[in-house]
TIBA-764513 format. One record per residue (C-alpha): residue number from 1; residue in one letter; z, x, y. Coordinates in steps of 0.05 Angstrom, whole numbers, plus 32768, in hexadecimal, padded with zeros to 4 digits. Last residue first. Layout:
ATOM; pos; code; w; u; v
ATOM; NUM; A; Z; X; Y
...
//
This chain:
ATOM; pos; code; w; u; v
ATOM; 399; K; 8204; 863A; 94DD
ATOM; 398; S; 8213; 867F; 94F9
ATOM; 397; G; 821C; 86A0; 94B6
ATOM; 396; I; 81E2; 867A; 9498
ATOM; 395; L; 81B2; 8694; 94CD
ATOM; 394; Q; 81CC; 86DB; 94C9
ATOM; 393; E; 81C8; 86DA; 947D
ATOM; 392; L; 817F; 86C2; 9482
ATOM; 391; T; 816C; 86F9; 94B2
ATOM; 390; N; 818C; 872E; 9484
ATOM; 389; L; 8166; 8711; 9449
ATOM; 388; V; 8123; 8714; 946E
ATOM; 387; T; 812D; 875D; 9481
ATOM; 386; E; 8144; 8772; 943C
ATOM; 385; S; 810E; 874B; 9418
ATOM; 384; T; 80D3; 8767; 943F
ATOM; 383; D; 80A6; 8777; 9403
ATOM; 382; H; 8062; 878D; 941C
ATOM; 381; L; 802F; 8756; 9413
ATOM; 380; P; 8007; 8752; 93D3
ATOM; 379; Y; 7FCA; 877E; 93C8
ATOM; 378; E; 7F99; 8759; 939B
ATOM; 377; T; 7F9B; 871D; 93C8
ATOM; 376; T; 7F8F; 86D9; 93A9
ATOM; 375; I; 7FD2; 86B5; 93AA
ATOM; 374; A; 7FEC; 86D3; 93EC
ATOM; 373; Q; 7FA8; 86C4; 940C
ATOM; 372; K; 7FAD; 867C; 93F5
ATOM; 371; V; 7FF3; 8674; 9413
ATOM; 370; T; 7FDD; 8690; 9456
ATOM; 369; N; 7F9F; 8663; 9456
ATOM; 368; R; 7FCA; 8625; 944E
ATOM; 367; T; 7FFA; 863E; 9483
ATOM; 366; F; 7FC1; 8648; 94B5
ATOM; 365; D; 7FA2; 8605; 94A5
ATOM; 364; L; 7FE6; 85E3; 94B1
ATOM; 363; A; 7FEE; 8603; 94F6
ATOM; 362; F; 802E; 862D; 94FE
ATOM; 361; R; 805E; 860B; 952E
ATOM; 360; E; 8060; 8626; 9574
ATOM; 359; G; 808C; 865D; 9592
ATOM; 358; T; 804F; 868A; 9597
ATOM; 357; D; 8065; 86CC; 9576
ATOM; 356; P; 809E; 86B3; 954A
ATOM; 355; N; 8071; 867B; 952F
ATOM; 354; M; 809D; 863F; 9523
ATOM; 353; G; 80A3; 8618; 94E3
ATOM; 352; T; 807C; 861C; 94A1
ATOM; 351; N; 809A; 8661; 9493
ATOM; 350; V; 8086; 8676; 944D
ATOM; 349; L; 80B4; 86A1; 9422
ATOM; 348; F; 808E; 86C0; 93E9
ATOM; 347; V; 809D; 86CF; 93A0
ATOM; 346; N; 806F; 86F2; 936E
ATOM; 345; S; 807D; 86E4; 9325
ATOM; 344; N; 8084; 871E; 92F3
ATOM; 343; H; 808B; 86EF; 92B7
ATOM; 342; K; 80CD; 8708; 929D
ATOM; 341; K; 80EA; 871A; 92E1
ATOM; 340; I; 80D7; 86D8; 9301
ATOM; 339; N; 80F0; 86B2; 92C4
ATOM; 338; A; 8133; 86D5; 92C4
ATOM; 337; M; 813B; 86CA; 930F
ATOM; 336; L; 812E; 867F; 9308
ATOM; 335; L; 815D; 8677; 92CD
ATOM; 334; D; 8194; 869C; 92F3
ATOM; 333; S; 8186; 8671; 9331
ATOM; 332; Y; 818F; 8631; 9309
ATOM; 331; T; 81D2; 8641; 92EA
ATOM; 330; K; 81E7; 8664; 932A
ATOM; 329; V; 81E2; 8622; 9350
ATOM; 328; S; 8216; 8605; 9321
ATOM; 327; R; 8200; 85C7; 92FC
ATOM; 326; P; 81F0; 8584; 931E
ATOM; 325; M; 81AB; 8596; 933A
ATOM; 324; F; 818F; 8556; 9357
ATOM; 323; P; 81B4; 8551; 9399
ATOM; 322; S; 81AB; 859C; 93A5
ATOM; 321; G; 815F; 859C; 93A5
ATOM; 320; Y; 8143; 85DC; 93C3
ATOM; 319; C; 816E; 8601; 938F
ATOM; 318; P; 81A7; 85FB; 93C1
ATOM; 317; S; 8199; 85CE; 93FD
ATOM; 316; L; 81A8; 85EF; 9440
ATOM; 315; T; 8196; 85D6; 9486
ATOM; 314; R; 8198; 85F8; 94C9
ATOM; 313; Q; 8196; 85C2; 94FF
ATOM; 312; I; 816C; 85C8; 953E
ATOM; 311; E; 8185; 8597; 9573
ATOM; 310; T; 8187; 854C; 957F
ATOM; 309; V; 818B; 8533; 9536
ATOM; 308; G; 81AA; 84EE; 953A
ATOM; 307; A; 8175; 84CB; 9511
ATOM; 306; E; 8148; 84FD; 94EF
ATOM; 305; T; 810A; 8523; 9507
ATOM; 304; G; 811E; 851E; 9550
ATOM; 303; P; 8138; 8565; 9557
ATOM; 302; M; 811C; 8593; 9520
ATOM; 301; T; 813E; 859E; 94DD
ATOM; 300; S; 8145; 85E3; 94C1
ATOM; 299; T; 8139; 8606; 947E
ATOM; 298; Y; 8162; 862D; 944B
ATOM; 297; G; 8162; 861C; 9401
ATOM; 296; T; 81A4; 8640; 93F9
ATOM; 295; E; 81A2; 8657; 93B0
ATOM; 294; F; 8157; 865F; 93B1
ATOM; 293; F; 8158; 8688; 93F1
ATOM; 292; R; 8190; 86B3; 93D6
ATOM; 291; R; 8171; 86BF; 9392
ATOM; 290; V; 812E; 86D2; 93AF
ATOM; 289; A; 814E; 8701; 93E2
ATOM; 288; K; 817A; 8721; 93AD
ATOM; 287; G; 813D; 8736; 9383
ATOM; 286; S; 80F9; 872C; 93A4
ATOM; 285; I; 80D6; 8717; 93E4
ATOM; 284; R; 8090; 8717; 9401
ATOM; 283; S; 8092; 86FA; 9446
ATOM; 282; I; 8064; 86C6; 9466
ATOM; 281; A; 805C; 86A9; 94AC
ATOM; 280; P; 8093; 86D7; 94C7
ATOM; 279; F; 80DB; 86BF; 94CB
ATOM; 278; V; 8103; 86B8; 950B
ATOM; 277; G; 80DE; 867D; 952B
ATOM; 276; E; 811A; 8651; 9539
ATOM; 275; A; 80FF; 8612; 9516
ATOM; 274; D; 80F4; 8638; 94D5
ATOM; 273; M; 80D9; 8601; 94A7
ATOM; 272; T; 80E4; 8629; 9468
ATOM; 271; L; 80B7; 8628; 942C
ATOM; 270; F; 80C6; 8652; 93EE
ATOM; 269; F; 8086; 8663; 93CA
ATOM; 268; I; 8082; 867B; 9382
ATOM; 267; N; 8046; 869E; 9364
ATOM; 266; D; 802E; 86AE; 931E
ATOM; 265; A; 8059; 8676; 92FF
ATOM; 264; H; 8054; 8672; 92B4
ATOM; 263; H; 8014; 8652; 929B
ATOM; 262; F; 8011; 8607; 9293
ATOM; 261; N; 802E; 85E1; 9259
ATOM; 260; S; 800D; 859D; 9252
ATOM; 259; R; 800F; 8557; 9270
ATOM; 258; K; 7FCD; 8534; 927B
ATOM; 257; H; 7FB1; 8520; 92BF
ATOM; 256; Y; 7FB0; 8565; 92DE
ATOM; 255; A; 7F9E; 855D; 9327
ATOM; 254; N; 7F60; 8563; 9352
ATOM; 253; E; 7F4B; 851A; 934D
ATOM; 252; I; 7F8F; 84FE; 935D
ATOM; 251; C; 7F96; 84B6; 9341
ATOM; 250; S; 7FA9; 84D4; 92FD
ATOM; 249; I; 7FEA; 84EA; 931F
ATOM; 248; P; 8001; 84A2; 931A
ATOM; 247; Y; 8013; 8482; 935D
ATOM; 246; S; 8050; 847A; 938A
ATOM; 245; L; 804F; 8478; 93D5
ATOM; 244; R; 808A; 8483; 9404
ATOM; 243; A; 80A6; 846D; 9447
ATOM; 242; N; 80E5; 8494; 945B
ATOM; 241; A; 80DC; 8488; 94A6
ATOM; 240; A; 80D5; 843D; 9497
ATOM; 239; E; 809A; 840E; 94A2
ATOM; 238; P; 807A; 8417; 945E
ATOM; 237; N; 80BC; 8410; 9439
ATOM; 236; E; 809F; 8420; 93F4
ATOM; 235; E; 8056; 8419; 93E3
ATOM; 234; V; 8048; 8418; 9398
ATOM; 233; L; 7FFF; 8422; 9385
ATOM; 232; T; 7FE8; 8414; 933E
ATOM; 231; D; 7FB5; 83DD; 934C
ATOM; 230; R; 7F7B; 840B; 9338
ATOM; 229; L; 7F59; 8404; 937C
ATOM; 228; R; 7F9B; 8412; 939F
ATOM; 227; A; 7FA8; 844E; 9373
ATOM; 226; V; 7F64; 846B; 9386
ATOM; 225; E; 7F72; 8460; 93D0
ATOM; 224; V; 7FB6; 8482; 93C9
ATOM; 223; A; 7F96; 84BD; 93A5
ATOM; 222; N; 7F64; 84C7; 93DF
ATOM; 221; F; 7F9C; 84CC; 9412
ATOM; 220; I; 7FC6; 84F9; 93E5
ATOM; 219; T; 7F8E; 852B; 93DB
ATOM; 218; E; 7F76; 8529; 9424
ATOM; 217; H; 7FBB; 8533; 9441
ATOM; 216; T; 7FAF; 8554; 9485
ATOM; 215; E; 7F6A; 8539; 9496
ATOM; 214; P; 7F6B; 84F9; 946E
ATOM; 213; T; 7FAC; 84E6; 9491
ATOM; 212; L; 7FF3; 84D8; 947A
ATOM; 211; G; 8023; 84DF; 94B4
ATOM; 210; E; 805B; 84BA; 9490
ATOM; 209; S; 8047; 84AA; 9449
ATOM; 208; K; 807B; 84D1; 9422
ATOM; 207; A; 8063; 84DF; 93DC
ATOM; 206; Y; 807B; 84C7; 9399
ATOM; 205; C; 8049; 84E2; 9367
ATOM; 204; G; 8042; 84D5; 931C
ATOM; 203; T; 8042; 84F7; 92D9
ATOM; 202; E; 8088; 8513; 92E1
ATOM; 201; I; 80AD; 854F; 92C3
ATOM; 200; M; 806E; 8578; 92BE
ATOM; 199; K; 8074; 85BB; 9299
ATOM; 198; I; 806E; 8603; 92AF
ATOM; 197; G; 806C; 8636; 9277
ATOM; 196; M; 807B; 8639; 922C
ATOM; 195; N; 80C2; 8656; 9236
ATOM; 194; T; 80CD; 861B; 9264
ATOM; 193; W; 80C9; 8615; 92B0
ATOM; 192; A; 80D1; 85CB; 92C3
ATOM; 191; V; 80AD; 85A3; 92F8
ATOM; 190; E; 80BE; 8572; 9330
ATOM; 189; D; 809E; 8560; 9373
ATOM; 188; D; 8053; 8561; 937E
ATOM; 187; S; 803F; 8570; 9336
ATOM; 186; I; 8008; 8596; 9312
ATOM; 185; L; 7FD6; 8592; 934C
ATOM; 184; K; 7F93; 85B6; 934A
ATOM; 183; Y; 7F8D; 85DB; 938B
ATOM; 182; D; 7F54; 85DD; 93BE
ATOM; 181; P; 7F65; 8597; 93D7
ATOM; 180; D; 7FAA; 85B0; 93ED
ATOM; 179; S; 7FDF; 8584; 93CB
ATOM; 178; S; 8012; 85BD; 93C8
ATOM; 177; L; 800E; 85C7; 9413
ATOM; 176; T; 8019; 857F; 9429
ATOM; 175; T; 804E; 8571; 93F4
ATOM; 174; K; 8077; 85AF; 9404
ATOM; 173; G; 806F; 85AA; 9450
ATOM; 172; T; 80B5; 85BF; 9467
ATOM; 171; G; 80C9; 8579; 947D
ATOM; 170; S; 80F1; 8568; 9440
ATOM; 169; L; 8108; 85A6; 941B
ATOM; 168; G; 80D9; 85DA; 93FE
ATOM; 167; F; 80C6; 85FB; 93BD
ATOM; 166; M; 807D; 860A; 93AA
ATOM; 165; L; 806B; 8623; 9365
ATOM; 164; N; 8029; 8643; 9353
ATOM; 163; T; 7FFF; 864D; 9314
ATOM; 162; T; 7FC3; 867C; 931C
ATOM; 161; K; 7F7C; 8675; 9301
ATOM; 160; R; 7F5E; 866C; 9347
ATOM; 159; Y; 7F91; 8639; 935D
ATOM; 158; T; 7FC1; 8612; 9331
ATOM; 157; F; 7FF7; 85E3; 934C
ATOM; 156; A; 8041; 85D6; 934C
ATOM; 155; G; 806F; 85B2; 937D
ATOM; 154; C; 80BA; 85BE; 937B
ATOM; 153; H; 80FD; 85A2; 9366
ATOM; 152; M; 8103; 85CE; 9329
ATOM; 151; P; 8122; 85C5; 92E4
ATOM; 150; L; 812C; 8608; 92C1
ATOM; 149; I; 812C; 8608; 9275
ATOM; 148; G; 815D; 8634; 924E
ATOM; 147; F; 816E; 85FD; 921D
ATOM; 146; K; 81B0; 85E7; 923C
ATOM; 145; P; 818C; 85F1; 927F
ATOM; 144; L; 8163; 85B2; 926F
ATOM; 143; E; 819B; 857E; 926C
ATOM; 142; F; 81B9; 857E; 92B2
ATOM; 141; S; 8176; 8582; 92D6
ATOM; 140; V; 815C; 854E; 92A4
ATOM; 139; I; 8193; 851F; 92BC
ATOM; 138; G; 8189; 852D; 9306
ATOM; 137; F; 813E; 8522; 92FE
ATOM; 136; V; 814A; 84DE; 92DD
ATOM; 135; G; 8178; 84C8; 9315
ATOM; 134; K; 8145; 84E3; 9346
ATOM; 133; K; 810F; 84B4; 932C
ATOM; 132; I; 813E; 8479; 9321
ATOM; 131; E; 815E; 847E; 9366
ATOM; 130; G; 811B; 848B; 9387
ATOM; 129; L; 8105; 8443; 9383
ATOM; 128; F; 8139; 842A; 93B5
ATOM; 127; T; 814F; 83E4; 939F
ATOM; 126; T; 8199; 83F3; 93A4
ATOM; 125; G; 81D9; 83D0; 938D
ATOM; 124; A; 81D0; 83E5; 9345
ATOM; 123; I; 81C3; 8423; 931B
ATOM; 122; L; 81E2; 843A; 92D9
ATOM; 121; L; 81CA; 8479; 92B5
ATOM; 120; L; 81E6; 8480; 926E
ATOM; 119; K; 81E6; 84BC; 9241
ATOM; 118; K; 8229; 84AB; 9221
ATOM; 117; D; 8243; 84F2; 922D
ATOM; 116; L; 8223; 84FE; 9272
ATOM; 115; H; 8235; 84BA; 928D
ATOM; 114; V; 820F; 84B3; 92CF
ATOM; 113; Y; 8223; 847D; 9301
ATOM; 112; I; 81F8; 846A; 933D
ATOM; 111; K; 8217; 8432; 9367
ATOM; 110; P; 81FB; 8413; 93A6
ATOM; 109; E; 822A; 83E2; 93C8
ATOM; 108; M; 8228; 839D; 93A8
ATOM; 107; E; 81FB; 8361; 939F
ATOM; 106; I; 81E1; 8364; 9358
ATOM; 105; S; 8197; 8352; 9352
ATOM; 104; T; 817C; 8399; 9353
ATOM; 103; N; 8191; 83AC; 930D
ATOM; 102; H; 8186; 83EE; 92E9
ATOM; 101; W; 81A3; 8402; 92A6
ATOM; 100; I; 8185; 8444; 9291
ATOM; 99; T; 818E; 845E; 924A
ATOM; 98; W; 8188; 84A6; 9235
ATOM; 97; D; 8171; 84C1; 91F1
ATOM; 96; G; 813F; 8489; 91F4
ATOM; 95; E; 8127; 8459; 91BF
ATOM; 94; Q; 80DF; 8460; 91AB
ATOM; 93; D; 80D0; 8419; 9193
ATOM; 92; E; 80A8; 8405; 91D0
ATOM; 91; A; 807E; 8444; 91CC
ATOM; 90; T; 807F; 8475; 9206
ATOM; 89; V; 8074; 8473; 9251
ATOM; 88; K; 8065; 84B7; 9270
ATOM; 87; F; 8087; 84B6; 92B5
ATOM; 86; M; 807A; 84A7; 92FF
ATOM; 85; N; 8049; 846D; 9302
ATOM; 84; W; 8067; 8445; 92C9
ATOM; 83; V; 80AB; 8452; 92E8
ATOM; 82; F; 8093; 8433; 9329
ATOM; 81; Q; 8077; 83F8; 9303
ATOM; 80; K; 80BB; 83EC; 92E4
ATOM; 79; H; 80DA; 83F1; 9329
ATOM; 78; R; 80AD; 83BA; 9342
ATOM; 77; E; 80BA; 838E; 9304
ATOM; 76; D; 8105; 838C; 9315
ATOM; 75; N; 8139; 8377; 92E1
ATOM; 74; T; 813E; 83BC; 92C4
ATOM; 73; H; 814F; 83DB; 9280
ATOM; 72; L; 8130; 8420; 927A
ATOM; 71; T; 8131; 8448; 923A
ATOM; 70; F; 812C; 8494; 9244
ATOM; 69; N; 8113; 84CC; 9218
ATOM; 68; T; 811F; 8516; 9228
ATOM; 67; G; 80ED; 854A; 9211
ATOM; 66; V; 80D3; 855D; 9255
ATOM; 65; T; 80CB; 8514; 926A
ATOM; 64; E; 80C7; 84D5; 9241
ATOM; 63; F; 80C2; 848A; 924D
ATOM; 62; N; 80DA; 844A; 922C
ATOM; 61; M; 80DA; 8405; 924C
ATOM; 60; P; 8108; 83CC; 923C
ATOM; 59; E; 80ED; 8385; 9243
ATOM; 58; L; 8105; 8368; 9285
ATOM; 57; Y; 814F; 835E; 9295
ATOM; 56; N; 816A; 831E; 92B3
ATOM; 55; T; 81A7; 8311; 9288
ATOM; 54; Q; 81DB; 833C; 92AA
ATOM; 53; N; 821B; 8348; 9281
ATOM; 52; Q; 8208; 838F; 926F
ATOM; 51; L; 8204; 83A2; 92B9
ATOM; 50; L; 824B; 8389; 92C6
ATOM; 49; A; 8265; 83A9; 9287
ATOM; 48; Y; 8248; 83EC; 929C
ATOM; 47; F; 8268; 83E6; 92E0
ATOM; 46; D; 82AD; 83D6; 92C3
ATOM; 45; A; 82A9; 840E; 928F
ATOM; 44; F; 8293; 8440; 92C4
ATOM; 43; D; 82CC; 842D; 92F3
ATOM; 42; N; 82FD; 8433; 92B9
ATOM; 41; G; 82E5; 8479; 92AA
ATOM; 40; E; 82F3; 8492; 92F0
ATOM; 39; G; 82BC; 84B8; 9315
ATOM; 38; I; 82AA; 8501; 931C
ATOM; 37; K; 8283; 8515; 935A
ATOM; 36; N; 8248; 8545; 935D
ATOM; 35; Y; 821C; 8537; 9399
ATOM; 34; K; 824A; 853C; 93D5
ATOM; 33; P; 827C; 8563; 93AA
ATOM; 32; R; 8252; 85A2; 93AA
ATOM; 31; S; 8287; 85D4; 9391
ATOM; 30; L; 828F; 85A3; 9357
ATOM; 29; D; 8254; 85C2; 9332
ATOM; 28; L; 8253; 8598; 92F3
ATOM; 27; D; 8260; 85B5; 92AE
ATOM; 26; K; 82A5; 8596; 92A7
ATOM; 25; T; 8281; 8553; 92B2
ATOM; 24; Q; 826F; 855B; 9269
ATOM; 23; E; 82AD; 8536; 9254
ATOM; 22; G; 8293; 84F5; 9272
ATOM; 21; F; 8282; 84D7; 92B6
ATOM; 20; F; 8257; 84E7; 92F3
ATOM; 19; Y; 8257; 84C1; 9335
ATOM; 18; K; 8222; 84AE; 9368
ATOM; 17; N; 8236; 8484; 93A5
ATOM; 16; E; 8231; 84BB; 93DA
ATOM; 15; P; 81EC; 84CD; 93BE
ATOM; 14; S; 81D0; 8489; 93D5
ATOM; 13; R; 8184; 8494; 93D5
ATOM; 12; G; 8158; 8478; 940B
ATOM; 11; T; 813F; 8438; 942C
ATOM; 10; P; 817F; 8412; 941A
ATOM; 9; H; 8169; 83DD; 940D
ATOM; 8; T; 8120; 83DF; 93F9
ATOM; 7; T; 80E0; 83C2; 9416
ATOM; 6; I; 80AC; 83C0; 93DE
ATOM; 5; N; 8061; 83BC; 93DF
ATOM; 4; I; 8044; 83BA; 9399
ATOM; 3; N; 7FFC; 83BF; 9381
ATOM; 2; P; 7FE9; 838C; 934C
ATOM; 1; M; 7FFE; 8391; 9303
//
């Protein structure tokens, strides 16, 4: 299939229109109602009937991720190509544990319905590609903790015989830093921590394209050109602030092209874009500080980076991915802390924002070198958890 250029409506996800259904909704974290809302059974039945009555579906497509099989019914060839890029497609007769009904031809407000008992994901009223991807991630993030597996919204890579995780919200530099040319990429966005080690959730990449240059994003820039030559590139909303590119991970030369279990995490990096310059470039943390940073996902948004943002805004997103983690935050943080303890993982807080000494943002090369030194040094930084935690609590308290 040729390369795809798609302009979507809307140009982002529609979390306000996502609802959960079924008896298992009792296991949702309702303290975060923006992302975890329970719908009425009649509404689900009506929407399901509407989707079932459409006659324009393509041949079903089956794919698998971390032990969960999905069957996708969609009317849109562009979305089918996107799923080909992002997941491991399986045999035509391998019926999914979960079924996705997705239709872009119905004129309506976006709707994303998830029935946890019937294992159905329904999507209509939106052409944004990320609804399928994040819908799948939300489902596996609900399912995996049942088996003691931790789903993580983070990048993962190996470097000098170590396995490393990098958490960070939009704007903190997660994709840029984890795709360093010196690393071998496992995933740029989603992985799971199993009892066998780190495991890919996706086999593709879905990277923002704003500011993409060969100098700052060499790995991504080269992968896009390879994808273009292979006719597997999907360009989404190229003129929008949320423009993205999708391509198979096999387009990245310094990446793992086959799924496997990677070693347990040696190092974990929490990225914060500290716009106020109160955190040092890097801090070694442990215990309560690790749990608190993970459970809050603290960062800040600079003026001008989003519409309507005119001053520094402190931003929290539990688990560094609150919209996609439907169970209680403690469910995920307990699994993280248990894995860190069991595998003796090092944890670092990295400030990708303002340098407290100069008042200017840390240079990309400086941060990249800081991360590499933390990975390779035989004498890790002194643990400053108490100081860092006190600073975080002050920031949150005055938010």
